[in-house]
N, C-alpha and C positions, 0 to 999 in steps of 0.2 A: 504494500500500500504506500501511496505517496505520503510523505511526512507533512503533517498539518498541525497547526496549533490546537485545533479542535480535538486532536487525538492525544495530546501530550499529557502524561501522568505526573512525571517528576522532571524538574529542570535542574541543570547543573552548570557550573563554570569551571573549566580547567585551564590553568595558566602556568607554564614553566618560565617564570621571569624572575631573575635574580633581584633580591631586595624588595620584592613586591609583597605587601601585607594583605591579608584577606579581608581587612576592614577598610582598605583604601577606597576612596570615592569611586573610582572607575569600576572596581570589582562589585561593590554593593549596588551601584546604579545599574550595572549590566545585568546582575542577577535579578534585581527588582523589575527591570524591563521585560525579562523573560516571564516573570510572574504576571506582569501586566498583560502581556499578549495572551497568556492562558486564560485569565479572567475575561478578557475581551472576546475571546473565541468560544468560551464556555460560560455563558451568562449565569448559569445556576451553580457554578463551581463554588464549593463551600470554603475550601482552603487549598493552598498549593505547597507541596513539599519541595524542598530544594537543597542543594549542597554546593560547596566550593572545595576544590582541591587546588591549592596554590602552592607550587613547588612540592614540598612533601608534608604539607599540613592540610587538615580537613576540618570543615565546620558544617554542621547541618542547620538548615533553616526551615521555617514554616511561615507562610504569608497568609494572613487572614484579613477580613474587612476592617479590623481594628488596628493592626500593626504588623510588622515583620519581627520574627523572633529567631534567634540563633543560639546554637549550643556553644559550649566551651570549645576551644580549638584543641585538636589532638594531633600528635606527631605520627606520621606513617612510617617513620624509620625504626620505631620500637614496637615490641610485642603488644603492649596494651593498646596502642593506637591502631595497629593492624587488626586486632580482635574487634575493636569498635567498628572499624571499616567494614569488616565482614558482617557484623550484626546489623549495621545500617542497611546494607544492600540486601541482606536476607529479609529484613523488614519490608523494604520496598517491593521485592519480588513476591512476598507471601501475603501482602495486604490485599484485602478485597477492594473493589472499585470505590465503595463508600469510605473505606479506610484511607484512601488516597485523596479524598475530598470531592469525589463526584457526587452528584445529587442522588438522594434516595427518596425524593418526594413523589415524583411521577415519571413515567417513561417518556422517551423522545426517540426520534429517528436515529439511524446510524450515523448521520452527519452532525448530530447534536441538536437538531431542530426538526420541526415538522411532526405531523401525527396528532391524534387526539387521545385524550385519556380522561376517564371519569375519576375525579379527585374529591375526597371528602375534606372539607375545610370548615372547621368550627361546627361540625355536626350537619353541614349541608353538602350534598353531592352536586358538583358542577362538572361540565364538560369543558376541558381546557385544550386549546390549540397550542401545543408546546413550541411553536415557532414564535419566538419573541418579536414583537413589533417595536419595542423600545427598550434600550438598556443604557446604563452609564458605565463606560469602560474605564475603570480605575481600580486601584487596590484599596487604599484607606478611604472608604466612602460607604454610603448606604447601599451602593450597588443596585440601585432601583432597576427592576426588570419587569416589563408588562406583557401580558398575554391576553389574547381574546378569549372570552368565556362565551360559549354558544349553547343554545338549547339542544342542539344535536349536531353530529359531524357533518350533516348535509347543509347546515346553515353557513352562509358566507361569513367568515370572520370579520370582514369589513363592516357588516351590518349588525354585528352583535351589540346587545344592549349593556353588557357587563364587561368588566376588565379585571383580571387578576394582577394585582401589584405585589411583587415580592421585594422586600427591602430589609437591610440590616440596620435597624434603628438603634439609637443610643439606649443603653440600659442604665437607668437610675431611678428616680422617683417620677418618671414621666409616664403619662397615660399613653397607651398605644393608640394609633390612629383609629383602629376599629372601635375601641372603647369610646373615643371622643365622638365618632360618628353616631354611635348608639345613643350617647347622651344628647346629641343634637336632635335625633329623631324623637326622643322622649320629651324634649323641651320645645318642639315645634320650630326648630331653626330652618330657615329657608335659604336657598341659594348656595348650598354646599352639596357635595357628592352624596348620593344615596347609598347606604350601606346594605350589603347582603349578608356577608359572613366574614369571619377572620379567625386566625389562630397564630400560634408561634411554634416554630420547629425546634430550634436549638440556639445556643449562644456561643460566642467566642470562648468564654470561660470553659464551657463544656468541651470544646474542641481541643484546647491546649491542655486541659486537665489540671488537677490540683497539684501535680508534681512541681510546677513552676512556682515555687514559693519564695525563691530568692533570685533576683534578676538584676541585670545591669542596664540602666537606661543610658544609651550612648549620647553624650553631648558633643557630637562630632563637629569639628571646626569647619568641615567642608559643606555644612548645610547651606543650601541656597534658598533665598527668598525670591518670590516673584517681584517683578519691577514695581517699585513703590509708587503709590499715587500721592499727590501733594496733600490729599485729605487723610492719609494714613499715618502722618508723622507723629500724631499724638495717640495712636492706637495702643492699647495695652500690650504688654509683652506676650501674654498668653494668646491674644487674638492674632498677633503677628506670627507666632509659632504655628497656629492652626492653619495659616494660609500658605505654608510651605508646600513644596512639591509632594505629590502622593507617593513617589517612589523612595525618596531619601529622607523624609522628615520623621516618619514614625518607625524607627528601627529599635528593637529591644533585643538584647542578647542575654541568654540564660547563663547564670554563673553556678558554681558548685553550691550544692545545698549545705547549710550549716551542719546539719546532722547527717552523717553518712548512714545510709540504710542499705541492707543487703539487696542486691539486684534481684528483682522478681523473675520468675521463670519466663523465658521467652515464649510469647504466644504469637500466632500468625496475626498480622494486622497491627502490630504495635511498633512504634517508631522510637528509636533511641534519641533522647534530647538531653544534653547536659549530662548529669549523673543520674537521671531518673528515666522513666519510661512514660510515653504518652499512650494510654490505652487506645485501641482502635475505636473509631467512631461508627456507630451503627444505630439503626432505628430503635433497638432495644436497650441502648445504653442508658444508664441512670446516673445522676450525679451522686457523689458521696454525701452522706448526711452531714459529715463534719466539714464540708467544703462548699458552702452555698455560692451561688453565682456572684454575689456582691461581696465576697470575702476580701478584706483588704490584704494586699500583698506587700512584702518587704522588698524595697528596691535599694540599689546603690547608685548614688550620683557619681558618674564616671567621666573622667577626662581622657579622651583618646590619646592625647599627646604624652601625658605623664603616666597613664595607667593607674592613677590613684583616685581615691574618692572616699566618701563617707555615707553612712546609711541615712535614708530619708523615708518618710511614710508616704505612700502613694497608693494608687489603685491600678490594677492591670486594666487597660482599656477594654471595654466590653460592648458588644453589640448583639442584638437578638434578631434572628432571621424570622421575619413576620410576613404572613400572607394576608392580604385584604382584598375582598371582591367588592368593587364599587361600580356605580353607574358610569357609563362611557360618554365621553364628549370629544371635541376636537380642540386641541390647543390653539389659542389665537395666533400663535407664531406661524402656524401652518396654513392659515386661511388667507385667501385673496378675497377680501370683502367686496361684494357686488355693489354695496351702497354704504354711504356714511351712516345711514340710519341703523343698519345691522351692526356696525361697529359700536356705535354709541349705545345701542340697546344691550349688547353683550357686556360692555364695561360697566354700564349703569347697574345691571342686575348683579354683577359680581361684587360691586361695592355694596349694594343692598344686602347681599349674602354675608359680606364681611361684617356689616353692622349687626345683622341678626345673630351671627355667630358670637360676637362680642357681648351683646346685650342679653341674649337669652341663655347662652351656654357659658358665658364668662370665659371664652377662649379667644386668645389673640393669635392670628395666623402666623405672622412673622416671616413669610416667604412669598410675597406677592410678586409674580413674574409672568412672562409670556408663556412659561411652561405650565403654570398653575391656574391661569384664567382660561376657562373652557367655554366654547360655544356649544349650546345645547343642540344635539343632533337627534335625540329622541324626546318625545313629549314628557315634560315633568309635571308632577302634581301641582307645584307652585306656579307653573306657567312662565318661569324665568327663561330669558333668552341666553343667559350666561350664568356660570356658577364657578365655585372655587373647589380645588382638589388639594391633596397633599397636606395633611396636618401633622406630618412626622416631626416638623420643627416648631409646631404650635405649642403654646403654653397655656394652661388653665390658670387664670388669675387668682382663683381661690384654692389652687393646689400648691404643693411644694415645688420649688424650682426644678426645672427639668435638667437632665444631664447634657443637653445640647449646649453648644457654646452660646455665651451671652450675645455676641455679635454674629448673627446668622442671617441667611438669605442669599439671594442671587446678586452678585457684585454689581452688575450693570444697572440694577433697579433699586439699590440701597439708597436711603435718604442721606442727605448731606451730613446730618448729625451723626448718623450711624458710621459713615466713612471716617469722620473725624475721631470717633471713638472717645477714649478717655475712661478713667476709672469710675467716674460718676455717671456714665451713660446708662440709661434704662430704655429699653425698647417699648414704645407705646403705640397706640392705634394711629397716632399722627404719622409715625414713620411708615406704616403700611399704606396710609392714604397718599403719602408722597410717592410711594412705589407704584400705586395705581396710576398716578399722573405720568410717571416716566414710562410705564407700559403703554399708555395712550399716546404719548409723544413718539415712542418707537414705532408703533403701528401706523401712525399718520405719516411718518417719514418714509417708512418702507412702502406704503401705498403710493406715495408721491413718486418714489423712485420707479415703481412698476408702471 
């Protein structure tokens, strides 16, 4: 068979270059770019195993939607390192497809797409066309992927009334989008997506396992930031860090555990990482009772140049794979409006929906953009010509703070105050209204160009 990214199971980088370290920028970026291509070609890929062999040293990696993680380095010149090398590749070859990060939620075609499957989501069975019509190709991201949900395989996916959205949302004290939409239905909110069903599959913490209790967060000097905007000079340090590149910004390396424990018996589907083992991931796997998903982990602040650091308290970044079936529309960015009236009606009703969401459900959207303002394509009960989707970054004003970043949204449509940032910045409904204005300007300008 022809080599294709859609068929890749494990990625690796081998370089015989004198003086080259395996944590050098070009090595890590190259390896991460391989993982990026795998995620882009396999939209429902849960994680990607990887390794580097630089000269005679090896390091194992795992890339998830929350971060990249690496094992300690081991030397292939000596017996212990060679034994680890054999165990690593024995694990790769003996793992099941699910144990290597391939999806176990529903089947797809041989090429990674196409075909229909009946899937139970939150107690409701739906027919899913597994050929994704939208995806976000990145590593550290929600990885949003959308599929048409049809009444039967004979129905044209383009005419379907529902869409399955699968995304890795932040895990903290944040309500899931499906729960928010259910709350909206209970309180009579108008102008937002209609909810059918939702559920959660697994989390990043489940994938990496509880064995990663001591890790090293790399404060690498080669981290690159995107080109600065004049409005970002006063942004908080944390916001600036969150805007770094997907491939190089979120790298976490596993260190030796403080307490040496006897190595467990090798089982098919488990991957050696650091001095512990990551159990295979399967549909039947359960979390350990003594290691909840939100368990705080011990980290070491690490300087790559000196190799020194000290302990800090932090959390292992976590995301939850969530599936939500909602009503389908057409993003305003994809529409050539036949009349100014249609455009105005769509924007007007989306703003009305935003107000209803805020006043009746006490939820602030926080991500108004051309991706999330939808033109109604199937008749709605409220008669609205436009509506809002994507509450993953929304926050309930009566709820505890979400785990999502304080400064969030789509960069092109952020308010001036949000771009300026600052420690005292608080996202309010006024910022969302300003985003609506920028969406309107964008659509008017694009229509004029056409």
